[in-house]
N, CA and C atoms as a LAMMPS dump frame, in Angstrom:
ITEM: TIMESTEP
0
ITEM: NUMBER OF ATOMS
327
ITEM: BOX BOUNDS ff ff ff
-5.0000000000000000e+02 5.0000000000000000e+02
-5.0000000000000000e+02 5.0000000000000000e+02
-5.0000000000000000e+02 5.0000000000000000e+02
ITEM: ATOMS id mol type element x y z
1 1 1 N -106.705 -169.538 462.483
2 1 2 C -106.653 -169.586 463.553
3 1 3 C -105.997 -170.624 464.626
4 2 1 N -105.541 -171.707 463.744
5 2 2 C -103.802 -172.403 464.927
6 2 3 C -102.689 -171.323 464.551
7 3 1 N -102.52 -170.36 463.713
8 3 2 C -101.421 -169.325 464.02
9 3 3 C -101.761 -168.304 464.929
10 4 1 N -102.511 -168.109 464.694
11 4 2 C -103.196 -167.159 466.316
12 4 3 C -103.332 -167.327 467.548
13 5 1 N -103.78 -168.645 467.73
14 5 2 C -103.871 -169.743 468.853
15 5 3 C -101.991 -169.991 469.371
16 6 1 N -101.345 -170.064 468.298
17 6 2 C -99.722 -170.407 469.012
18 6 3 C -98.963 -169.026 469.363
19 7 1 N -100.015 -167.49 468.44
20 7 2 C -99.466 -166.335 468.801
21 7 3 C -100.029 -166.29 469.992
22 8 1 N -100.655 -166.85 470.825
23 8 2 C -101.132 -166.039 472.164
24 8 3 C -100.803 -167.295 472.964
25 9 1 N -99.986 -168.555 472.756
26 9 2 C -99.288 -169.245 473.269
27 9 3 C -97.603 -168.31 473.566
28 10 1 N -97.481 -168.107 473.089
29 10 2 C -96.243 -167.558 472.818
30 10 3 C -95.988 -166.397 473.833
31 11 1 N -97.754 -165.52 473.689
32 11 2 C -97.97 -164.301 474.81
33 11 3 C -98.097 -164.436 475.955
34 12 1 N -98.649 -165.26 475.926
35 12 2 C -99.051 -165.872 477.457
36 12 3 C -97.419 -166.683 478.319
37 13 1 N -96.897 -167.526 477.742
38 13 2 C -95.622 -168.019 478.012
39 13 3 C -94.922 -166.828 478.271
40 14 1 N -94.866 -165.986 477.679
41 14 2 C -93.35 -164.81 478.028
42 14 3 C -93.985 -164.048 478.868
43 15 1 N -95.572 -164.248 479.549
44 15 2 C -96.22 -163.666 480.708
45 15 3 C -96.096 -164.333 481.833
46 16 1 N -95.362 -165.898 481.757
47 16 2 C -95.149 -166.536 483.003
48 16 3 C -94.692 -165.907 483.632
49 17 1 N -93.849 -165.334 483.25
50 17 2 C -91.877 -164.709 483.896
51 17 3 C -92.553 -163.801 484.427
52 18 1 N -92.199 -163.565 485.631
53 18 2 C -92.569 -162.199 486.907
54 18 3 C -91.157 -160.714 486.56
55 19 1 N -90.149 -161.304 486.114
56 19 2 C -89.608 -160.475 485.685
57 19 3 C -90.148 -160.175 484.286
58 20 1 N -90.488 -160.448 483.275
59 20 2 C -91.024 -160.231 481.93
60 20 3 C -92.148 -159.049 482.401
61 21 1 N -93.379 -159.406 483.175
62 21 2 C -94.315 -158.869 483.535
63 21 3 C -93.608 -157.89 484.301
64 22 1 N -92.492 -157.443 485.081
65 22 2 C -92.577 -156.16 485.824
66 22 3 C -91.808 -155.494 484.749
67 23 1 N -91.001 -156.412 483.548
68 23 2 C -90.469 -155.024 483.073
69 23 3 C -91.458 -154.361 481.58
70 24 1 N -92.18 -155.539 481.617
71 24 2 C -93.207 -154.857 480.605
72 24 3 C -94.251 -153.411 481.492
73 25 1 N -94.583 -153.83 482.825
74 25 2 C -95.046 -153.057 483.279
75 25 3 C -94.719 -151.625 483.395
76 26 1 N -93.228 -151.947 483.57
77 26 2 C -92.447 -150.495 483.282
78 26 3 C -92.696 -149.659 482.313
79 27 1 N -92.293 -150.43 481.248
80 27 2 C -92.174 -149.968 479.554
81 27 3 C -93.493 -149.68 479.17
82 28 1 N -94.063 -150.212 479.712
83 28 2 C -95.792 -149.341 479.712
84 28 3 C -95.852 -147.996 480.027
85 29 1 N -95.262 -147.672 481.094
86 29 2 C -95.194 -146.524 481.947
87 29 3 C -94.493 -145.863 480.87
88 30 1 N -93.295 -145.929 480.67
89 30 2 C -92.268 -144.825 479.525
90 30 3 C -91.37 -145.683 478.618
91 31 1 N -90.891 -145.168 477.788
92 31 2 C -90.233 -146.081 476.579
93 31 3 C -88.439 -146.239 477.667
94 32 1 N -87.897 -146.908 477.901
95 32 2 C -86.826 -147.354 478.601
96 32 3 C -85.741 -147.505 478.108
97 33 1 N -84.508 -147.152 478.024
98 33 2 C -83.698 -147.603 477.646
99 33 3 C -83.339 -148.934 477.948
100 34 1 N -82.376 -149.855 477.39
101 34 2 C -81.881 -151.529 477.951
102 34 3 C -81.258 -151.033 479.559
103 35 1 N -80.204 -150.225 479.359
104 35 2 C -79.553 -149.922 481.013
105 35 3 C -80.809 -149.744 482.08
106 36 1 N -81.528 -148.722 481.612
107 36 2 C -82.826 -148.485 482.368
108 36 3 C -83.421 -149.202 482.614
109 37 1 N -83.69 -150.499 481.647
110 37 2 C -84.762 -151.588 482.379
111 37 3 C -83.719 -152.673 483.141
112 38 1 N -83.042 -152.421 483.152
113 38 2 C -81.967 -153.436 483.341
114 38 3 C -81.507 -153.47 485.106
115 39 1 N -81.615 -151.972 485.452
116 39 2 C -81.2 -151.314 486.779
117 39 3 C -81.67 -151.279 488.102
118 40 1 N -82.678 -151.404 488.282
119 40 2 C -83.456 -151.835 489.524
120 40 3 C -83.604 -154.092 489.526
121 41 1 N -83.169 -154.08 488.76
122 41 2 C -82.462 -155.857 488.902
123 41 3 C -81.395 -156.282 489.295
124 42 1 N -81.468 -157.725 489.559
125 42 2 C -80.245 -158.254 490.249
126 42 3 C -79.879 -158.965 489.252
127 43 1 N -79.823 -158.603 487.937
128 43 2 C -79.673 -159.51 486.508
129 43 3 C -78.316 -159.311 485.787
130 44 1 N -77.641 -160.188 485.267
131 44 2 C -76.815 -158.98 484.108
132 44 3 C -77.851 -158.678 483.464
133 45 1 N -76.715 -157.675 482.396
134 45 2 C -77.533 -157.469 480.874
135 45 3 C -77.658 -158.318 480.002
136 46 1 N -76.955 -159.524 480.182
137 46 2 C -77.861 -160.528 479.251
138 46 3 C -78.62 -160.817 479.821
139 47 1 N -78.988 -161.443 480.842
140 47 2 C -80.804 -162.264 480.826
141 47 3 C -81.771 -160.982 481.118
142 48 1 N -81.195 -159.529 481.23
143 48 2 C -81.959 -158.462 481.07
144 48 3 C -82.663 -158.734 479.231
145 49 1 N -80.969 -159.123 478.32
146 49 2 C -81.821 -159.143 476.883
147 49 3 C -82.023 -160.249 476.508
148 50 1 N -81.98 -161.3 477.469
149 50 2 C -83.015 -162.841 477.097
150 50 3 C -84.119 -162.208 477.26
151 51 1 N -84.303 -161.664 478.384
152 51 2 C -86.22 -161.252 478.78
153 51 3 C -86.51 -160.22 477.404
154 52 1 N -85.949 -159.735 477.759
155 52 2 C -86.087 -158.572 476.509
156 52 3 C -86.594 -159.182 474.95
157 53 1 N -85.757 -160.513 474.516
158 53 2 C -86.137 -160.684 472.8
159 53 3 C -87.484 -161.842 473.392
160 54 1 N -87.423 -162.06 474.24
161 54 2 C -88.891 -163.177 474.54
162 54 3 C -89.703 -162.157 474.277
163 55 1 N -89.814 -161.496 475.136
164 55 2 C -91.144 -160.623 475.185
165 55 3 C -91.008 -159.677 473.985
166 56 1 N -89.697 -159.791 472.96
167 56 2 C -89.86 -159.068 471.788
168 56 3 C -90.831 -159.879 470.725
169 57 1 N -89.996 -161.553 470.563
170 57 2 C -90.622 -162.233 469.701
171 57 3 C -92.017 -162.831 470.433
172 58 1 N -92.699 -161.919 471.338
173 58 2 C -93.876 -162.133 471.14
174 58 3 C -94.524 -160.549 470.826
175 59 1 N -93.863 -159.751 470.802
176 59 2 C -94.739 -158.975 470.102
177 59 3 C -94.96 -157.951 471.068
178 60 1 N -95.077 -158.247 472.349
179 60 2 C -95.135 -157.407 473.83
180 60 3 C -93.997 -155.998 473.465
181 61 1 N -93.206 -156.124 472.928
182 61 2 C -92.597 -154.473 473.199
183 61 3 C -91.806 -154.865 471.738
184 62 1 N -91.399 -153.288 471.593
185 62 2 C -90.652 -152.26 470.111
186 62 3 C -89.917 -152.352 470.519
187 63 1 N -88.576 -152.612 470.024
188 63 2 C -87.159 -151.957 470.443
189 63 3 C -86.792 -150.869 468.974
190 64 1 N -86.193 -149.534 469.87
191 64 2 C -85.613 -149.035 467.976
192 64 3 C -84.435 -148.325 468.864
193 65 1 N -83.62 -147.655 468.183
194 65 2 C -82.404 -147.116 468.327
195 65 3 C -82.6 -145.711 468.002
196 66 1 N -82.058 -145.152 469.353
197 66 2 C -81.98 -143.739 469.437
198 66 3 C -80.203 -143.586 469.547
199 67 1 N -79.367 -143.257 468.596
200 67 2 C -77.81 -143.504 468.5
201 67 3 C -77.539 -144.484 468.851
202 68 1 N -76.492 -144.851 470.332
203 68 2 C -75.971 -146.088 469.831
204 68 3 C -77.107 -147.074 471.087
205 69 1 N -78.213 -146.404 471.916
206 69 2 C -78.718 -146.343 472.502
207 69 3 C -80.01 -147.369 472.092
208 70 1 N -80.495 -148.41 472.382
209 70 2 C -81.48 -149.016 472.22
210 70 3 C -82.98 -148.715 472.921
211 71 1 N -84.266 -148.393 472.81
212 71 2 C -85.067 -148.17 473.554
213 71 3 C -86.324 -148.876 473.434
214 72 1 N -86.748 -149.275 474.671
215 72 2 C -87.633 -150.226 474.648
216 72 3 C -89.382 -149.526 475.079
217 73 1 N -90.437 -150.021 474.372
218 73 2 C -91.467 -149.284 474.56
219 73 3 C -92.659 -150.698 474.611
220 74 1 N -93.798 -150.482 475.091
221 74 2 C -94.795 -151.724 474.817
222 74 3 C -95.326 -151.318 473.213
223 75 1 N -95.616 -152.55 473.127
224 75 2 C -96.371 -153.151 471.699
225 75 3 C -97.987 -153.087 471.807
226 76 1 N -98.791 -151.76 471.874
227 76 2 C -100.254 -151.55 472.2
228 76 3 C -100.749 -152.716 471.208
229 77 1 N -100.702 -152.675 470.008
230 77 2 C -101.705 -153.711 469.178
231 77 3 C -101.652 -154.675 470.066
232 78 1 N -100.378 -155.623 470.061
233 78 2 C -100.819 -156.765 470.984
234 78 3 C -101.139 -156.629 472.566
235 79 1 N -100.947 -155.9 472.69
236 79 2 C -101.884 -155.789 474.003
237 79 3 C -103.09 -155.284 473.888
238 80 1 N -103.261 -154.668 472.764
239 80 2 C -105.422 -154.452 472.551
240 80 3 C -106.256 -156.086 472.049
241 81 1 N -105.299 -156.647 471.247
242 81 2 C -105.408 -158 471.005
243 81 3 C -105.39 -159.179 472.134
244 82 1 N -104.65 -159.121 473.109
245 82 2 C -104.751 -159.753 474.143
246 82 3 C -106.204 -159.656 475.169
247 83 1 N -106.041 -158.002 475.566
248 83 2 C -107.446 -157.949 475.672
249 83 3 C -108.239 -158.086 475.241
250 84 1 N -108.997 -158.369 473.829
251 84 2 C -109.618 -158.581 473.033
252 84 3 C -110.235 -159.757 473.63
253 85 1 N -109.064 -160.955 473.572
254 85 2 C -109.4 -162.309 473.723
255 85 3 C -109.451 -162.051 475.256
256 86 1 N -109.157 -161.916 476.289
257 86 2 C -109.588 -162.396 477.496
258 86 3 C -110.952 -161.551 478.057
259 87 1 N -111.328 -160.774 477.142
260 87 2 C -113.088 -160.428 477.114
261 87 3 C -113.821 -160.951 476.574
262 88 1 N -113.226 -161.703 475.682
263 88 2 C -114.054 -163.059 475.35
264 88 3 C -114.299 -164.084 476.382
265 89 1 N -113.398 -164.137 476.945
266 89 2 C -113.286 -164.976 477.551
267 89 3 C -114.039 -164.621 479.234
268 90 1 N -113.815 -163.55 479.268
269 90 2 C -114.648 -162.99 480.359
270 90 3 C -116.164 -163.293 480.081
271 91 1 N -116.562 -162.893 479.108
272 91 2 C -117.976 -162.845 478.74
273 91 3 C -118.126 -164.37 478.765
274 92 1 N -117.681 -165.286 478.704
275 92 2 C -118.063 -166.783 478.028
276 92 3 C -118.326 -166.374 479.588
277 93 1 N -117.036 -166.829 480.746
278 93 2 C -117.557 -167.423 481.619
279 93 3 C -118.63 -166.482 482.524
280 94 1 N -119.418 -165.367 482.549
281 94 2 C -120.313 -164.907 482.607
282 94 3 C -121.15 -165.123 482.616
283 95 1 N -121.411 -166.162 480.845
284 95 2 C -122.588 -166.324 480.778
285 95 3 C -122.745 -168.213 481.201
286 96 1 N -121.831 -168.684 481.202
287 96 2 C -122.134 -169.615 482.02
288 96 3 C -122.132 -169.59 483.729
289 97 1 N -121.629 -168.706 484.49
290 97 2 C -122.305 -168.405 485.615
291 97 3 C -123.958 -167.949 486.312
292 98 1 N -123.746 -166.791 485.033
293 98 2 C -125.588 -166.492 485.279
294 98 3 C -126.611 -168.021 484.874
295 99 1 N -126.013 -169.029 483.804
296 99 2 C -127.26 -169.871 483.836
297 99 3 C -127.057 -170.864 484.659
298 100 1 N -125.848 -171.191 485.646
299 100 2 C -125.295 -171.942 486.503
300 100 3 C -126.534 -171.289 487.526
301 101 1 N -126.572 -169.976 487.768
302 101 2 C -127.22 -169.572 489.047
303 101 3 C -128.536 -169.387 488.572
304 102 1 N -129.015 -169.051 487.433
305 102 2 C -130.489 -169.572 486.826
306 102 3 C -130.794 -171.014 487.457
307 103 1 N -129.789 -171.534 487.255
308 103 2 C -130.382 -173.244 487.512
309 103 3 C -130.242 -173.939 488.9
310 104 1 N -129.51 -172.911 489.882
311 104 2 C -129.329 -173.44 491.293
312 104 3 C -130.484 -172.495 491.324
313 105 1 N -130.897 -171.421 491.084
314 105 2 C -132.208 -170.949 491.494
315 105 3 C -133.34 -171.315 491.358
316 106 1 N -133.23 -172.048 490.33
317 106 2 C -134.679 -172.57 489.967
318 106 3 C -134.835 -174.511 490.982
319 107 1 N -133.995 -174.738 490.652
320 107 2 C -133.763 -176.034 491.593
321 107 3 C -133.966 -175.579 493.306
322 108 1 N -133.7 -174.576 493.89
323 108 2 C -134.01 -173.84 495.267
324 108 3 C -135.387 -173.582 495.598
325 109 1 N -136.452 -173.422 494.458
326 109 2 C -137.928 -172.907 494.434
327 109 3 C -138.128 -174.669 494.488
């Protein structure tokens, strides 16, 4: 369980940066080369590579080679596992809110 917690800590800390979230959104729509990813940002190629390294270490993106080009795509298995954990938290909070609503309604009567 500790390993899983560290994995999620790594994922969520990598998503704390708005540039990385934007990169992830873009590669979720289509596989892109690193130069295509770098194009809209006012950052150096090295800075974009560092952002991609953080996302890759968090297993949020997958890199593959096509000739001299490196292509980046989203890692669907990691996204699915994050979705599952967030769904669990949502269910937990919904249950707590329902209990709170019931308690408040009971006190109001």
